[in-house]
All heavy atoms as TSV, in Angstrom:
chain	resi	resn	atom	element	x	y	z
A	1	MET	N	N	-1.367	22.180	-7.151
A	1	MET	CA	C	-1.393	21.424	-5.925
A	1	MET	C	C	-1.517	19.941	-6.259
A	1	MET	O	O	-2.473	19.521	-6.890
A	1	MET	CB	C	-2.585	21.824	-5.068
A	1	MET	CG	C	-2.473	23.179	-4.469
A	1	MET	SD	S	-3.841	23.588	-3.373
A	1	MET	CE	C	-5.228	23.547	-4.467
A	2	LYS	N	N	-0.557	19.203	-5.813
A	2	LYS	CA	C	-0.575	17.759	-6.004
A	2	LYS	C	C	-1.320	17.118	-4.838
A	2	LYS	O	O	-1.110	17.484	-3.681
A	2	LYS	CB	C	0.860	17.247	-6.067
A	2	LYS	CG	C	0.975	15.797	-6.394
A	2	LYS	CD	C	2.436	15.402	-6.505
A	2	LYS	CE	C	2.545	13.928	-6.810
A	2	LYS	NZ	N	3.935	13.481	-6.845
A	3	LYS	N	N	-2.194	16.167	-5.125
A	3	LYS	CA	C	-2.957	15.508	-4.070
A	3	LYS	C	C	-2.013	14.757	-3.142
A	3	LYS	O	O	-1.098	14.075	-3.584
A	3	LYS	CB	C	-3.967	14.545	-4.677
A	3	LYS	CG	C	-5.053	15.251	-5.445
A	3	LYS	CD	C	-6.084	14.284	-5.947
A	3	LYS	CE	C	-7.168	15.044	-6.677
A	3	LYS	NZ	N	-8.252	14.187	-7.109
A	4	ASN	N	N	-2.244	14.910	-1.831
A	4	ASN	CA	C	-1.410	14.222	-0.863
A	4	ASN	C	C	-2.235	13.599	0.270
A	4	ASN	O	O	-1.714	13.299	1.325
A	4	ASN	CB	C	-0.326	15.147	-0.304
A	4	ASN	CG	C	-0.875	16.338	0.439
A	4	ASN	OD1	O	-2.075	16.497	0.580
A	4	ASN	ND2	N	0.007	17.194	0.906
A	5	MET	N	N	-3.537	13.400	0.025
A	5	MET	CA	C	-4.411	12.809	1.032
A	5	MET	C	C	-5.105	11.581	0.461
A	5	MET	O	O	-5.643	11.618	-0.641
A	5	MET	CB	C	-5.477	13.801	1.493
A	5	MET	CG	C	-4.935	14.903	2.348
A	5	MET	SD	S	-6.181	16.101	2.812
A	5	MET	CE	C	-7.386	15.094	3.603
A	6	GLY	N	N	-5.090	10.512	1.230
A	6	GLY	CA	C	-5.763	9.286	0.841
A	6	GLY	C	C	-7.226	9.297	1.239
A	6	GLY	O	O	-7.710	10.185	1.947
A	7	THR	N	N	-7.939	8.278	0.809
A	7	THR	CA	C	-9.379	8.175	1.056
A	7	THR	C	C	-9.688	8.066	2.547
A	7	THR	O	O	-10.611	8.717	3.043
A	7	THR	CB	C	-9.945	6.948	0.322
A	7	THR	OG1	O	-9.576	7.033	-1.054
A	7	THR	CG2	C	-11.445	6.886	0.429
A	8	THR	N	N	-8.926	7.261	3.259
A	8	THR	CA	C	-9.165	7.096	4.694
A	8	THR	C	C	-8.946	8.401	5.437
A	8	THR	O	O	-9.729	8.767	6.317
A	8	THR	CB	C	-8.237	6.004	5.265
A	8	THR	OG1	O	-8.423	4.806	4.515
A	8	THR	CG2	C	-8.532	5.748	6.723
A	9	ASP	N	N	-7.904	9.123	5.081
A	9	ASP	CA	C	-7.605	10.408	5.706
A	9	ASP	C	C	-8.736	11.405	5.463
A	9	ASP	O	O	-9.163	12.110	6.375
A	9	ASP	CB	C	-6.281	10.949	5.166
A	9	ASP	CG	C	-5.753	12.136	5.946
A	9	ASP	OD1	O	-6.322	12.467	6.999
A	9	ASP	OD2	O	-4.771	12.732	5.488
A	10	LYS	N	N	-9.236	11.456	4.250
A	10	LYS	CA	C	-10.334	12.368	3.925
A	10	LYS	C	C	-11.580	12.014	4.728
A	10	LYS	O	O	-12.266	12.893	5.245
A	10	LYS	CB	C	-10.638	12.333	2.430
A	10	LYS	CG	C	-9.557	12.945	1.580
A	10	LYS	CD	C	-9.977	13.152	0.155
A	10	LYS	CE	C	-10.238	11.874	-0.564
A	10	LYS	NZ	N	-10.488	12.076	-2.005
A	11	PHE	N	N	-11.867	10.721	4.850
A	11	PHE	CA	C	-13.044	10.273	5.591
A	11	PHE	C	C	-12.930	10.649	7.070
A	11	PHE	O	O	-13.885	11.157	7.674
A	11	PHE	CB	C	-13.218	8.762	5.426
A	11	PHE	CG	C	-14.401	8.203	6.153
A	11	PHE	CD1	C	-15.688	8.429	5.686
A	11	PHE	CD2	C	-14.236	7.466	7.311
A	11	PHE	CE1	C	-16.787	7.926	6.366
A	11	PHE	CE2	C	-15.325	6.960	8.000
A	11	PHE	CZ	C	-16.603	7.183	7.516
A	12	ILE	N	N	-11.775	10.416	7.663
A	12	ILE	CA	C	-11.567	10.738	9.080
A	12	ILE	C	C	-11.696	12.238	9.319
A	12	ILE	O	O	-12.329	12.681	10.281
A	12	ILE	CB	C	-10.202	10.212	9.560
A	12	ILE	CG1	C	-10.220	8.685	9.601
A	12	ILE	CG2	C	-9.831	10.784	10.927
A	12	ILE	CD1	C	-8.880	8.053	9.832
A	13	ARG	N	N	-11.122	13.047	8.434
A	13	ARG	CA	C	-11.235	14.501	8.572
A	13	ARG	C	C	-12.683	14.961	8.463
A	13	ARG	O	O	-13.116	15.857	9.174
A	13	ARG	CB	C	-10.400	15.204	7.501
A	13	ARG	CG	C	-8.929	15.184	7.784
A	13	ARG	CD	C	-8.175	15.778	6.602
A	13	ARG	NE	N	-6.749	15.689	6.806
A	13	ARG	CZ	C	-5.964	16.727	7.032
A	13	ARG	NH1	N	-6.481	17.937	7.057
A	13	ARG	NH2	N	-4.694	16.564	7.230
A	14	PHE	N	N	-13.426	14.350	7.552
A	14	PHE	CA	C	-14.826	14.721	7.372
A	14	PHE	C	C	-15.640	14.372	8.617
A	14	PHE	O	O	-16.485	15.158	9.059
A	14	PHE	CB	C	-15.406	14.039	6.133
A	14	PHE	CG	C	-16.767	14.537	5.770
A	14	PHE	CD1	C	-16.931	15.772	5.163
A	14	PHE	CD2	C	-17.892	13.778	6.046
A	14	PHE	CE1	C	-18.184	16.237	4.837
A	14	PHE	CE2	C	-19.142	14.233	5.729
A	14	PHE	CZ	C	-19.299	15.465	5.119
A	15	ILE	N	N	-15.386	13.216	9.218
A	15	ILE	CA	C	-16.102	12.808	10.427
A	15	ILE	C	C	-15.766	13.744	11.594
A	15	ILE	O	O	-16.657	14.166	12.348
A	15	ILE	CB	C	-15.764	11.344	10.789
A	15	ILE	CG1	C	-16.277	10.386	9.712
A	15	ILE	CG2	C	-16.320	10.967	12.155
A	15	ILE	CD1	C	-17.778	10.425	9.498
A	16	ILE	N	N	-14.488	14.087	11.750
A	16	ILE	CA	C	-14.090	15.013	12.811
A	16	ILE	C	C	-14.733	16.381	12.598
A	16	ILE	O	O	-15.220	17.011	13.541
A	16	ILE	CB	C	-12.553	15.124	12.893
A	16	ILE	CG1	C	-11.956	13.803	13.383
A	16	ILE	CG2	C	-12.130	16.273	13.809
A	16	ILE	CD1	C	-10.450	13.737	13.297
A	17	ALA	N	N	-14.754	16.850	11.344
A	17	ALA	CA	C	-15.370	18.142	11.032
A	17	ALA	C	C	-16.858	18.117	11.356
A	17	ALA	O	O	-17.387	19.082	11.923
A	17	ALA	CB	C	-15.139	18.491	9.569
A	18	ALA	N	N	-17.529	17.029	11.023
A	18	ALA	CA	C	-18.959	16.914	11.327
A	18	ALA	C	C	-19.193	16.951	12.832
A	18	ALA	O	O	-20.126	17.619	13.305
A	18	ALA	CB	C	-19.518	15.632	10.724
A	19	ALA	N	N	-18.353	16.267	13.590
A	19	ALA	CA	C	-18.496	16.261	15.047
A	19	ALA	C	C	-18.277	17.664	15.622
A	19	ALA	O	O	-19.008	18.103	16.523
A	19	ALA	CB	C	-17.512	15.271	15.663
A	20	LEU	N	N	-17.277	18.375	15.104
A	20	LEU	CA	C	-17.022	19.742	15.574
A	20	LEU	C	C	-18.178	20.681	15.224
A	20	LEU	O	O	-18.562	21.527	16.032
A	20	LEU	CB	C	-15.711	20.265	14.988
A	20	LEU	CG	C	-14.435	19.613	15.514
A	20	LEU	CD1	C	-13.228	20.096	14.719
A	20	LEU	CD2	C	-14.260	19.904	16.991
A	21	LEU	N	N	-18.723	20.523	14.024
A	21	LEU	CA	C	-19.870	21.352	13.623
A	21	LEU	C	C	-21.083	21.076	14.497
A	21	LEU	O	O	-21.775	22.011	14.926
A	21	LEU	CB	C	-20.220	21.100	12.159
A	21	LEU	CG	C	-19.332	21.780	11.142
A	21	LEU	CD1	C	-19.698	21.310	9.731
A	21	LEU	CD2	C	-19.458	23.283	11.238
A	22	ILE	N	N	-21.350	19.810	14.771
A	22	ILE	CA	C	-22.488	19.460	15.626
A	22	ILE	C	C	-22.285	20.020	17.030
A	22	ILE	O	O	-23.224	20.562	17.632
A	22	ILE	CB	C	-22.687	17.936	15.649
A	22	ILE	CG1	C	-23.205	17.464	14.291
A	22	ILE	CG2	C	-23.645	17.516	16.761
A	22	ILE	CD1	C	-23.203	15.966	14.104
A	23	ALA	N	N	-21.063	19.918	17.553
A	23	ALA	CA	C	-20.774	20.464	18.884
A	23	ALA	C	C	-20.989	21.974	18.918
A	23	ALA	O	O	-21.514	22.516	19.898
A	23	ALA	CB	C	-19.349	20.123	19.299
A	24	PHE	N	N	-20.611	22.658	17.851
A	24	PHE	CA	C	-20.796	24.113	17.796
A	24	PHE	C	C	-22.274	24.476	17.662
A	24	PHE	O	O	-22.762	25.363	18.362
A	24	PHE	CB	C	-20.000	24.699	16.625
A	24	PHE	CG	C	-20.159	26.180	16.488
A	24	PHE	CD1	C	-19.484	27.046	17.333
A	24	PHE	CD2	C	-20.987	26.724	15.521
A	24	PHE	CE1	C	-19.632	28.427	17.217
A	24	PHE	CE2	C	-21.145	28.089	15.393
A	24	PHE	CZ	C	-20.463	28.944	16.244
A	25	LEU	N	N	-22.979	23.787	16.783
A	25	LEU	CA	C	-24.375	24.134	16.521
A	25	LEU	C	C	-25.304	23.783	17.683
A	25	LEU	O	O	-26.371	24.386	17.819
A	25	LEU	CB	C	-24.852	23.455	15.237
A	25	LEU	CG	C	-24.167	23.953	13.958
A	25	LEU	CD1	C	-24.609	23.124	12.761
A	25	LEU	CD2	C	-24.454	25.428	13.730
A	26	THR	N	N	-24.926	22.823	18.505
A	26	THR	CA	C	-25.749	22.460	19.655
A	26	THR	C	C	-25.310	23.180	20.929
A	26	THR	O	O	-25.782	22.848	22.015
A	26	THR	CB	C	-25.712	20.939	19.902
A	26	THR	OG1	O	-24.355	20.542	20.138
A	26	THR	CG2	C	-26.293	20.174	18.734
A	27	ASP	N	N	-24.416	24.145	20.790
A	27	ASP	CA	C	-23.895	24.939	21.908
A	27	ASP	C	C	-23.187	24.094	22.970
A	27	ASP	O	O	-23.139	24.466	24.138
A	27	ASP	CB	C	-24.998	25.777	22.560
A	27	ASP	CG	C	-25.432	26.935	21.680
A	27	ASP	OD1	O	-24.592	27.406	20.886
A	27	ASP	OD2	O	-26.596	27.353	21.788
A	28	THR	N	N	-22.635	22.965	22.562
A	28	THR	CA	C	-21.816	22.172	23.468
A	28	THR	C	C	-20.477	22.858	23.669
A	28	THR	O	O	-19.920	22.852	24.764
A	28	THR	CB	C	-21.601	20.752	22.890
A	28	THR	OG1	O	-22.872	20.168	22.661
A	28	THR	CG2	C	-20.802	19.887	23.830
A	29	VAL	N	N	-19.979	23.460	22.600
A	29	VAL	CA	C	-18.737	24.229	22.638
A	29	VAL	C	C	-19.111	25.670	22.305
A	29	VAL	O	O	-19.690	25.937	21.255
A	29	VAL	CB	C	-17.717	23.683	21.617
A	29	VAL	CG1	C	-16.445	24.484	21.654
A	29	VAL	CG2	C	-17.440	22.221	21.860
A	30	THR	N	N	-18.786	26.599	23.201
A	30	THR	CA	C	-19.176	27.994	22.988
A	30	THR	C	C	-17.979	28.915	23.147
A	30	THR	O	O	-16.889	28.491	23.524
A	30	THR	CB	C	-20.259	28.404	24.006
A	30	THR	OG1	O	-19.742	28.232	25.320
A	30	THR	CG2	C	-21.532	27.602	23.835
A	31	GLY	N	N	-18.213	30.166	22.870
A	31	GLY	CA	C	-17.184	31.187	23.044
A	31	GLY	C	C	-16.062	31.056	22.021
A	31	GLY	O	O	-16.276	30.606	20.891
A	32	VAL	N	N	-14.871	31.448	22.446
A	32	VAL	CA	C	-13.705	31.427	21.566
A	32	VAL	C	C	-13.401	29.995	21.122
A	32	VAL	O	O	-13.095	29.753	19.953
A	32	VAL	CB	C	-12.480	32.057	22.261
A	32	VAL	CG1	C	-11.238	31.906	21.412
A	32	VAL	CG2	C	-12.736	33.518	22.564
A	33	LEU	N	N	-13.516	29.047	22.036
A	33	LEU	CA	C	-13.252	27.653	21.687
A	33	LEU	C	C	-14.233	27.155	20.632
A	33	LEU	O	O	-13.879	26.378	19.748
A	33	LEU	CB	C	-13.332	26.769	22.940
A	33	LEU	CG	C	-12.937	25.314	22.761
A	33	LEU	CD1	C	-11.505	25.197	22.253
A	33	LEU	CD2	C	-13.108	24.565	24.063
A	34	GLY	N	N	-15.449	27.632	20.678
A	34	GLY	CA	C	-16.443	27.269	19.672
A	34	GLY	C	C	-16.065	27.776	18.296
A	34	GLY	O	O	-16.203	27.059	17.303
A	35	TYR	N	N	-15.579	29.013	18.242
A	35	TYR	CA	C	-15.171	29.563	16.951
A	35	TYR	C	C	-13.901	28.896	16.425
A	35	TYR	O	O	-13.739	28.724	15.214
A	35	TYR	CB	C	-14.993	31.074	17.051
A	35	TYR	CG	C	-16.319	31.782	17.215
A	35	TYR	CD1	C	-16.626	32.455	18.385
A	35	TYR	CD2	C	-17.264	31.760	16.200
A	35	TYR	CE1	C	-17.837	33.086	18.541
A	35	TYR	CE2	C	-18.479	32.377	16.342
A	35	TYR	CZ	C	-18.771	33.043	17.521
A	35	TYR	OH	O	-19.982	33.660	17.657
A	36	VAL	N	N	-13.028	28.494	17.319
A	36	VAL	CA	C	-11.843	27.742	16.899
A	36	VAL	C	C	-12.272	26.388	16.334
A	36	VAL	O	O	-11.769	25.950	15.294
A	36	VAL	CB	C	-10.854	27.571	18.080
A	36	VAL	CG1	C	-9.756	26.581	17.740
A	36	VAL	CG2	C	-10.264	28.911	18.471
A	37	ALA	N	N	-13.209	25.732	16.998
A	37	ALA	CA	C	-13.725	24.449	16.509
A	37	ALA	C	C	-14.385	24.621	15.145
A	37	ALA	O	O	-14.220	23.779	14.253
A	37	ALA	CB	C	-14.720	23.865	17.504
A	38	LEU	N	N	-15.108	25.704	14.960
A	38	LEU	CA	C	-15.750	25.982	13.679
A	38	LEU	C	C	-14.710	26.203	12.581
A	38	LEU	O	O	-14.852	25.702	11.465
A	38	LEU	CB	C	-16.654	27.207	13.816
A	38	LEU	CG	C	-17.563	27.537	12.655
A	38	LEU	CD1	C	-18.549	26.416	12.399
A	38	LEU	CD2	C	-18.298	28.837	12.928
A	39	ALA	N	N	-13.645	26.921	12.890
A	39	ALA	CA	C	-12.577	27.158	11.916
A	39	ALA	C	C	-11.857	25.862	11.557
A	39	ALA	O	O	-11.580	25.605	10.374
A	39	ALA	CB	C	-11.585	28.182	12.466
A	40	VAL	N	N	-11.575	25.042	12.552
A	40	VAL	CA	C	-10.917	23.755	12.289
A	40	VAL	C	C	-11.815	22.870	11.431
A	40	VAL	O	O	-11.347	22.211	10.491
A	40	VAL	CB	C	-10.536	23.057	13.616
A	40	VAL	CG1	C	-10.101	21.626	13.380
A	40	VAL	CG2	C	-9.449	23.836	14.320
A	41	ALA	N	N	-13.102	22.864	11.714
A	41	ALA	CA	C	-14.043	22.075	10.920
A	41	ALA	C	C	-14.056	22.553	9.471
A	41	ALA	O	O	-14.053	21.740	8.540
A	41	ALA	CB	C	-15.437	22.160	11.518
A	42	ALA	N	N	-14.048	23.858	9.269
A	42	ALA	CA	C	-14.046	24.401	7.907
A	42	ALA	C	C	-12.769	24.016	7.162
A	42	ALA	O	O	-12.815	23.641	5.986
A	42	ALA	CB	C	-14.193	25.919	7.956
A	43	ILE	N	N	-11.640	24.080	7.854
A	43	ILE	CA	C	-10.368	23.706	7.228
A	43	ILE	C	C	-10.360	22.221	6.887
A	43	ILE	O	O	-9.922	21.829	5.794
A	43	ILE	CB	C	-9.187	24.073	8.161
A	43	ILE	CG1	C	-9.055	25.590	8.229
A	43	ILE	CG2	C	-7.894	23.432	7.678
A	43	ILE	CD1	C	-8.119	26.072	9.311
A	44	PHE	N	N	-10.853	21.383	7.796
A	44	PHE	CA	C	-10.895	19.945	7.528
A	44	PHE	C	C	-11.798	19.621	6.344
A	44	PHE	O	O	-11.464	18.776	5.517
A	44	PHE	CB	C	-11.369	19.190	8.766
A	44	PHE	CG	C	-10.288	18.883	9.760
A	44	PHE	CD1	C	-9.018	19.415	9.644
A	44	PHE	CD2	C	-10.535	18.050	10.826
A	44	PHE	CE1	C	-8.026	19.139	10.556
A	44	PHE	CE2	C	-9.549	17.750	11.751
A	44	PHE	CZ	C	-8.293	18.298	11.609
A	45	ILE	N	N	-12.939	20.281	6.244
A	45	ILE	CA	C	-13.849	20.032	5.124
A	45	ILE	C	C	-13.212	20.485	3.812
A	45	ILE	O	O	-13.249	19.771	2.809
A	45	ILE	CB	C	-15.209	20.726	5.357
A	45	ILE	CG1	C	-15.955	20.010	6.482
A	45	ILE	CG2	C	-16.045	20.743	4.088
A	45	ILE	CD1	C	-17.211	20.705	6.937
A	46	LEU	N	N	-12.603	21.656	3.827
A	46	LEU	CA	C	-11.953	22.165	2.616
A	46	LEU	C	C	-10.826	21.248	2.154
A	46	LEU	O	O	-10.763	20.880	0.979
A	46	LEU	CB	C	-11.416	23.574	2.858
A	46	LEU	CG	C	-10.663	24.203	1.683
A	46	LEU	CD1	C	-11.609	24.467	0.534
A	46	LEU	CD2	C	-9.979	25.467	2.125
A	47	THR	N	N	-9.961	20.849	3.074
A	47	THR	CA	C	-8.847	19.981	2.688
A	47	THR	C	C	-9.338	18.606	2.265
A	47	THR	O	O	-8.714	17.961	1.415
A	47	THR	CB	C	-7.808	19.851	3.823
A	47	THR	OG1	O	-8.436	19.353	4.993
A	47	THR	CG2	C	-7.131	21.171	4.100
A	48	SER	N	N	-10.446	18.141	2.806
A	48	SER	CA	C	-11.006	16.853	2.392
A	48	SER	C	C	-11.501	16.912	0.956
A	48	SER	O	O	-11.301	15.976	0.186
A	48	SER	CB	C	-12.154	16.442	3.305
A	48	SER	OG	O	-11.689	16.158	4.594
A	49	PHE	N	N	-12.145	18.006	0.598
A	49	PHE	CA	C	-12.689	18.119	-0.754
A	49	PHE	C	C	-11.609	18.302	-1.815
A	49	PHE	O	O	-11.748	17.799	-2.924
A	49	PHE	CB	C	-13.703	19.265	-0.848
A	49	PHE	CG	C	-15.047	18.903	-0.309
A	49	PHE	CD1	C	-15.647	19.686	0.657
A	49	PHE	CD2	C	-15.728	17.783	-0.745
A	49	PHE	CE1	C	-16.890	19.366	1.164
A	49	PHE	CE2	C	-16.967	17.440	-0.240
A	49	PHE	CZ	C	-17.553	18.229	0.718
A	50	ILE	N	N	-10.534	19.012	-1.484
A	50	ILE	CA	C	-9.498	19.243	-2.496
A	50	ILE	C	C	-8.360	18.223	-2.413
A	50	ILE	O	O	-7.450	18.252	-3.236
A	50	ILE	CB	C	-8.930	20.674	-2.415
A	50	ILE	CG1	C	-8.245	20.930	-1.075
A	50	ILE	CG2	C	-10.006	21.699	-2.696
A	50	ILE	CD1	C	-7.542	22.273	-1.006
A	51	SER	N	N	-8.412	17.322	-1.429
A	51	SER	CA	C	-7.416	16.248	-1.248
A	51	SER	C	C	-5.996	16.776	-1.118
A	51	SER	O	O	-5.048	16.152	-1.580
A	51	SER	CB	C	-7.484	15.252	-2.410
A	51	SER	OG	O	-8.738	14.654	-2.487
A	52	PHE	N	N	-5.860	17.914	-0.489
A	52	PHE	CA	C	-4.536	18.518	-0.319
A	52	PHE	C	C	-4.434	19.115	1.072
A	52	PHE	O	O	-5.297	19.885	1.482
A	52	PHE	CB	C	-4.308	19.613	-1.365
A	52	PHE	CG	C	-2.991	20.316	-1.224
A	52	PHE	CD1	C	-1.829	19.715	-1.653
A	52	PHE	CD2	C	-2.920	21.571	-0.644
A	52	PHE	CE1	C	-0.610	20.361	-1.517
A	52	PHE	CE2	C	-1.715	22.229	-0.506
A	52	PHE	CZ	C	-0.550	21.614	-0.948
A	53	CYS	N	N	-3.367	18.767	1.776
A	53	CYS	CA	C	-3.116	19.315	3.103
A	53	CYS	C	C	-1.780	20.058	3.082
A	53	CYS	O	O	-0.732	19.441	2.850
A	53	CYS	CB	C	-3.076	18.202	4.147
A	53	CYS	SG	S	-2.742	18.811	5.806
A	54	PRO	N	N	-1.786	21.365	3.309
A	54	PRO	CA	C	-0.545	22.131	3.299
A	54	PRO	C	C	0.461	21.669	4.360
A	54	PRO	O	O	1.663	21.731	4.143
A	54	PRO	CB	C	-0.995	23.559	3.581
A	54	PRO	CG	C	-2.439	23.598	3.270
A	54	PRO	CD	C	-2.954	22.218	3.490
A	55	LEU	N	N	-0.020	21.185	5.494
A	55	LEU	CA	C	0.895	20.712	6.528
A	55	LEU	C	C	1.650	19.461	6.079
A	55	LEU	O	O	2.803	19.268	6.453
A	55	LEU	CB	C	0.148	20.436	7.829
A	55	LEU	CG	C	-0.331	21.668	8.578
A	55	LEU	CD1	C	-1.112	21.258	9.810
A	55	LEU	CD2	C	0.834	22.554	8.963
A	56	TYR	N	N	1.007	18.603	5.305
A	56	TYR	CA	C	1.703	17.432	4.773
A	56	TYR	C	C	2.842	17.869	3.865
A	56	TYR	O	O	3.912	17.275	3.875
A	56	TYR	CB	C	0.753	16.532	4.001
A	56	TYR	CG	C	-0.183	15.714	4.848
A	56	TYR	CD1	C	-1.202	14.974	4.265
A	56	TYR	CD2	C	-0.062	15.659	6.225
A	56	TYR	CE1	C	-2.063	14.213	5.023
A	56	TYR	CE2	C	-0.927	14.903	6.992
A	56	TYR	CZ	C	-1.921	14.177	6.381
A	56	TYR	OH	O	-2.770	13.424	7.140
A	57	THR	N	N	2.624	18.907	3.071
A	57	THR	CA	C	3.672	19.419	2.198
A	57	THR	C	C	4.811	19.997	3.026
A	57	THR	O	O	5.984	19.772	2.720
A	57	THR	CB	C	3.103	20.507	1.265
A	57	THR	OG1	O	2.009	19.948	0.535
A	57	THR	CG2	C	4.143	20.999	0.301
A	58	LEU	N	N	4.475	20.713	4.067
A	58	LEU	CA	C	5.478	21.333	4.925
A	58	LEU	C	C	6.377	20.293	5.594
A	58	LEU	O	O	7.591	20.464	5.668
A	58	LEU	CB	C	4.791	22.197	5.982
A	58	LEU	CG	C	5.682	22.992	6.921
A	58	LEU	CD1	C	6.464	24.037	6.134
A	58	LEU	CD2	C	4.836	23.655	7.993
A	59	PHE	N	N	5.764	19.197	6.055
A	59	PHE	CA	C	6.527	18.163	6.756
A	59	PHE	C	C	6.917	16.987	5.864
A	59	PHE	O	O	7.531	16.030	6.334
A	59	PHE	CB	C	5.735	17.651	7.965
A	59	PHE	CG	C	5.558	18.689	9.023
A	59	PHE	CD1	C	4.302	19.199	9.320
A	59	PHE	CD2	C	6.643	19.190	9.727
A	59	PHE	CE1	C	4.115	20.152	10.293
A	59	PHE	CE2	C	6.489	20.159	10.707
A	59	PHE	CZ	C	5.226	20.640	10.989
A	60	GLY	N	N	6.544	17.026	4.590
A	60	GLY	CA	C	6.932	15.979	3.657
A	60	GLY	C	C	6.125	14.706	3.775
A	60	GLY	O	O	6.562	13.647	3.342
A	61	GLY	N	N	4.939	14.770	4.313
A	61	GLY	CA	C	4.099	13.585	4.483
A	61	GLY	C	C	3.081	13.438	3.376
A	61	GLY	O	O	2.821	14.356	2.611
A	62	SER	N	N	2.524	12.239	3.277
A	62	SER	CA	C	1.485	11.970	2.322
A	62	SER	C	C	0.753	10.708	2.727
A	62	SER	O	O	1.388	9.751	3.169
A	62	SER	CB	C	2.059	11.815	0.912
A	62	SER	OG	O	1.040	11.471	0.006
A	63	THR	N	N	-0.566	10.694	2.599
A	63	THR	CA	C	-1.339	9.485	2.856
A	63	THR	C	C	-1.952	8.974	1.564
A	63	THR	O	O	-2.701	8.012	1.582
A	63	THR	CB	C	-2.444	9.749	3.891
A	63	THR	OG1	O	-3.320	10.769	3.405
A	63	THR	CG2	C	-1.871	10.154	5.225
A	64	CYS	N	N	-1.627	9.600	0.469
A	64	CYS	CA	C	-2.135	9.215	-0.841
A	64	CYS	C	C	-1.328	8.025	-1.350
A	64	CYS	O	O	-0.089	8.013	-1.284
A	64	CYS	CB	C	-2.023	10.393	-1.802
A	64	CYS	SG	S	-2.843	10.114	-3.365
A	65	LYS	N	N	-2.035	7.032	-1.876
A	65	LYS	CA	C	-1.350	5.858	-2.423
A	65	LYS	C	C	-0.632	6.219	-3.710
A	65	LYS	O	O	-1.145	6.982	-4.528
A	65	LYS	CB	C	-2.337	4.732	-2.683
A	65	LYS	CG	C	-2.926	4.168	-1.415
A	65	LYS	CD	C	-3.832	2.997	-1.712
A	65	LYS	CE	C	-4.397	2.464	-0.412
A	65	LYS	NZ	N	-5.230	1.291	-0.629
A	66	VAL	N	N	0.552	5.670	-3.893
A	66	VAL	CA	C	1.335	5.921	-5.097
A	66	VAL	C	C	0.754	5.109	-6.234
A	66	VAL	O	O	0.492	3.920	-6.101
A	66	VAL	CB	C	2.815	5.546	-4.858
A	66	VAL	CG1	C	3.628	5.758	-6.120
A	66	VAL	CG2	C	3.389	6.329	-3.703
A	67	LYS	N	N	0.551	5.755	-7.383
A	67	LYS	CA	C	-0.006	5.050	-8.555
A	67	LYS	C	C	1.092	4.462	-9.385
A	67	LYS	O	O	2.143	4.933	-9.527
A	67	LYS	CB	C	-0.822	6.020	-9.390
A	67	LYS	CG	C	-2.079	6.476	-8.685
A	67	LYS	CD	C	-2.881	7.377	-9.576
A	67	LYS	CE	C	-4.150	7.806	-8.857
A	67	LYS	NZ	N	-4.972	8.667	-9.655
């Protein structure tokens, strides 16, 4: 897997994931929508840590700076 995520993208995903987790844990979002939010948060955290987004590969995008 070639890295295709830049630092800003990783930071934004991490902040969104944190907000979704807080919303789920405080019961602001419940039911099926809560579990969807939890899954999205997990995916965002995982992709942030490995610096790879499969959707970017699918659509040919990248936010990683060229070295």
